[in-house]
Residue, then its C-alpha position, 0 to 999 in steps of 0.5 A: m666081204k661077200i662069198d658066193l655060196t652057189y654051185q656053178l653049173t656048167k653047160e656040160k654038167i647040165q647036159e650030163w645030168s639031164s641026158g638020161l631024162n627022156d620024160k619031158d616033165k621029169g626033165l623039167m622037174s629035175f632042172g629045178h633041183m640042179g646045183t644050188h636050189f631052193d626046195a619050194m615044194n608047193k610053196e612060194f618063196s617070199l621076198d622077205c627071205t631074200e636077205l636074212r641073218g645067217i648063222i653057220f655051224n661047222v659039223s664037218d667032223i660028223s660023217d657016220r651019224d646024224i647031226e643031232i641037237n647037241d652038235i650045235d649051239l641052239e642058243k645062237i639061233s633066232t627066229n627068221d634066221f638062215v641056218l647053214f650046216y658046213t658038213g664038207t660033203i661037197d668038198r669031199f665028193e664030186y657034185a651029183s656023184q653016187d658018193y655025194s648022194e649017199k655019203f653025207p651026214q643027215i640032219s636028225w628029225e629032232l633037230i629039223k623039228i627044233l629048227v622049225d619050232k624056232k621058226v628059222k626061215i631057211i636051212g642051208v646044207d652043202t649036201r644033196g638034202l637034209r635026209k636021204g632016200s624017201e625021207h629027203q622029200k618028206a623032210d623038205q615038205f615038212c619044212a615047207d609046210n611050216d614056213t621053213f625052206v631048204i637050200e641044198n648043194l651050197v659051196n664055200l661053207g668051209r671058207l665062209f666059216k673060216e673067214s667070217n670067224g664069228k662075224n655077223l652074216t647076212i645071207h642073200t638068196y635069189p631063186l629064179n622067178v618061176k612057178g610050178f617047180t618043186g625045186i628052183p635054182s638059186r643064187v646064194v651069197a653071204e656077206f660079212 
């Protein structure tokens, strides 16, 4: 079975989101961060990352604190995994709204560092980032500098968690083939 984890952008949503961007360069960079996207930072997405073993953690009961290492079973994670965090944020709040941008649980720095140390290839979240505010880009860059990448704004993670019911997951990821962007829109599909 396959489940699409990609937020579907509509023409109206793209126009709404980009209408306030007067600076062409800023508008172009923002395009890369719309919907489900891979945070490339200054790195290249390797074709070796297009098909990875996936592991999903349900952390949807956490809303008022960071997601910490004791909230997940680290023993389930292997090198080169695509680790998904189902927080439920994109189900609770409208995508790109102020609540969506501010009311999500962050992944703790300690957990981010452990995932990088375990050499996971991709961390996926159903939120606008691993961290908030100025720490958002810092976390993305830290991960990219250590060959771990972040994919944000995933959808259907609750459905995936429920329907896969512990089965082996394969996550297919295909960013657009573009260069010079810090973020690249991506199609992400889970298979089990």
